[in-house]
N, C-alpha and C positions, 0 to 999 in steps of 0.2 A: 829348356834344351840345356841349360849349364849344366845340370844335373846328369844329362848323359855324357857328357862330355868329361865331369868329372866321374865318371863309373867308369868310362873308356880309356882314361888314366887310370883310374886305381885297378884295372884289371889287366892293365900294362904293365905297373909297378909288379902287379902280385906273379904274374906270367916270369918276368926278369928274374926276381927274389927267388921261385920256387924251381926253375928248369937251371937256373946258371949258377945261386948260392946253393943252391938243395936245402932251401931253409922249411923245417916243418912249420903247419900253420901257426900251433900257439908261439913260435917264433915271431912268425912273418904278423902276426898279431899285433907284436909291440912297434914292427916298423908300419905298420900302414897306419896306426893310430898318432907317429909322429910326422907321417908324410901325406896323407889323404885326409882333405877337409871331410869326406865323408864319414870317414870311420875315427874321427878325431874323437866326439862322444861317445863313442858305441859301449855299451855299460852288457857286462860278462867278463869272465875270466877264461872262458875258452873262445876258440873262433868263432867256432859254430855260434854258440848263444851272442857272441858282439856282433856277429853278420847277421843273423835275425832281429837281433834289437835295431840294428839301422834301418835294415830293409822291409820290417813288419809292419812301420810305424808309417804311418798314413803323413805323407805332403803334400802341400798345395802344390799344381802344377806336375805333379809325377804320375804319369798314366800306371793302373792297375798292372798293365800287361807290359809293362817294363819293371815296375817291383816284382812280377812271376819270376821275369829271367833271371834276375839278378839271385834269388832265394833260392830257384833251381840252381843254380852256377856255384853259389855256396855249399849247397845241400852235396853235391856232388862231389865236390874236393874230396881228395884224402881214400877217395874211394879205386884210384885208379894208380900207375907208373907215372915217373916224367913225362913220359910221351902222349900218354891218357889224360894228364892235366895239362898239359899244352895243348892239344884237340879241344880240349872244354873251354880255354880260354879265348881258343879260337873262335870258336862257336860262339861264346856272349858277345866276343866284340863284334862277330860278323852282324848278328841279330839285333844288337846295338845301336849298331852302323846305322842298318836297315831304319830301326826306330826313330833315329835323330834324322836320316833325312825325312822321312815319313812327316817327321814335326815341322823342318823346313818347309816342305811343299805347304804342310795347311798354316804354316803362320803367312807363307806367301799368297794364298788362297784368300785369309782372312783379311791383309792388309789391302788387296785390291777391293774386296766387301768394302771394307772400309773405307777407300777412296770413294766408291761410287754411293755409298748410303744418303751423302748429301745431295746428290743430284737426284737419285728418288724421293727425297723427303720434298725438294724444290718441286718436285715436276706433282707431287701428290697439294702439296699448297697448292697451288696454280693452279690444278685440275679442281678443287674445292672452291675458289674465288671465281670461278667463270660461269 
């Protein structure tokens, strides 16, 4: 969930820099490397190379579907005008928010299961002893 929170923050920063400051992608990369923990160690000289290096890598706890959302978002940037890029940012954030909500629900489900597991284990031991 930390990854998704950081990704949402990253896209918000990108949207602000692209739409308010009209910052080109390669210039934006310098800002992202200094302000985003996800992009700090991005390898590559161009925005697209750095973006792919960060989000193509396997990360523990990060779902493939979340990585695909971010890769598709990064690949689509620069193809449209400012309004199109803003729409891309909003769409990516919407999809990541939905993924974050699903992750939170899943975490709650597993927490409830974890609370019931000792009860079931105890019942199984009692049944075996009888």
